[in-house]
C-alpha positions as CSV (number, residue, x, y, z in Angstrom):
1,M,121.0,98.5,128.0
2,T,121.1,97.2,124.4
3,Q,119.1,94.1,125.4
4,Y,116.4,96.4,126.9
5,I,116.2,98.4,123.7
6,K,115.9,95.3,121.6
7,Y,113.2,93.9,123.9
8,R,111.2,97.2,123.8
9,S,111.5,97.3,120.0
10,G,110.4,93.7,119.6
11,H,107.4,94.4,121.9
12,L,106.4,97.4,119.8
13,M,106.7,95.3,116.6
14,K,104.3,92.6,118.1
15,E,101.9,95.4,119.1
16,L,102.0,97.0,115.6
17,R,101.4,93.6,113.9
18,L,98.3,93.0,116.1
19,I,96.9,96.5,115.4
20,M,97.6,96.4,111.6
21,R,96.0,93.0,111.1
22,S,92.6,94.4,112.1
23,G,92.3,97.1,109.4
24,D,93.1,98.4,106.0
25,G,96.4,100.0,106.9
26,L,97.4,102.9,109.1
27,T,99.6,106.0,108.8
28,E,102.6,106.5,111.1
29,V,100.6,109.2,113.0
30,Q,97.6,106.9,113.5
31,L,100.0,104.1,114.8
32,Q,101.5,106.7,117.2
33,E,98.1,107.6,118.5
34,V,97.0,104.0,119.1
35,T,100.3,102.8,120.7
36,G,101.2,106.0,122.6
37,R,104.7,105.7,121.2
38,G,106.8,108.5,119.7
39,H,107.4,109.2,116.0
40,S,111.0,107.8,115.9
41,S,110.0,104.5,117.7
42,V,107.1,103.8,115.4
43,R,109.1,104.7,112.3
44,A,112.1,102.5,113.4
45,A,109.8,99.6,114.1
46,L,108.0,99.8,110.8
47,R,111.3,99.9,108.8
48,A,112.7,97.0,110.8
49,M,109.6,94.8,110.2
50,P,110.1,92.7,107.0
51,D,106.3,92.0,106.8
52,T,105.2,95.7,106.6
53,Y,105.0,97.7,103.4
54,I,103.6,101.0,102.1
55,D,100.2,100.0,100.6
56,R,99.3,103.4,99.2
57,W,99.8,107.2,99.6
58,T,97.1,109.5,100.8
59,P,97.0,113.3,100.7
60,G,97.9,114.9,104.1
61,I,98.1,118.4,105.3
62,K,98.6,120.9,102.4
63,Q,101.8,122.9,102.6
64,Q,102.4,126.2,101.0
65,G,104.7,125.8,98.0
66,K,106.1,128.2,95.4
67,T,103.1,127.8,93.1
68,G,100.5,127.6,95.9
69,P,99.3,124.9,98.3
70,T,100.5,121.5,97.5
71,P,99.5,118.3,99.3
72,K,101.9,116.5,101.5
73,W,101.6,112.8,100.7
74,V,101.4,110.4,103.7
75,A,102.3,106.7,103.5
76,V,99.6,104.2,104.6
77,W,101.4,101.2,106.0
78,D,100.0,97.7,105.9
79,I,101.1,94.2,106.8
80,V,101.5,91.0,104.8
81,M,98.9,88.4,105.7
82,P,100.4,85.0,105.1
83,P,98.0,82.2,104.0
84,E,96.9,79.8,106.7
85,D,97.7,76.8,104.6
86,A,100.3,76.8,101.8
87,P,100.8,73.1,100.8
88,K,103.8,72.1,98.7
89,P,102.8,71.5,95.1
90,D,102.7,68.0,93.8
91,V,105.3,67.7,91.0
92,E,103.2,65.2,89.0
93,Q,100.2,67.5,89.1
94,V,102.3,70.5,88.0
95,M,103.8,68.6,85.1
96,E,100.3,67.4,84.0
97,S,99.0,71.0,84.0
98,L,101.9,72.2,81.9
99,K,101.1,69.7,79.1
């Protein structure tokens, strides 16, 4: 049973990575709608993925507070895009640039 859960979670992570690479970040609700997965599955996958981060906060549905309506802030998640080529620096060139 545990192996099945790990497989499903890994599959969701791959799916989220593909979806998030194509845009400017998505909220958890948007990711739920696109993947058809539940809130807890998407949240768990996002928190377990080391290459995702909260890019910004956006106002969500206003909630009634003690002083009137206040916005509920919603996290917009994004994914780190590693460079295609990251060559190792040449020590001699680095030393020359420091002079």
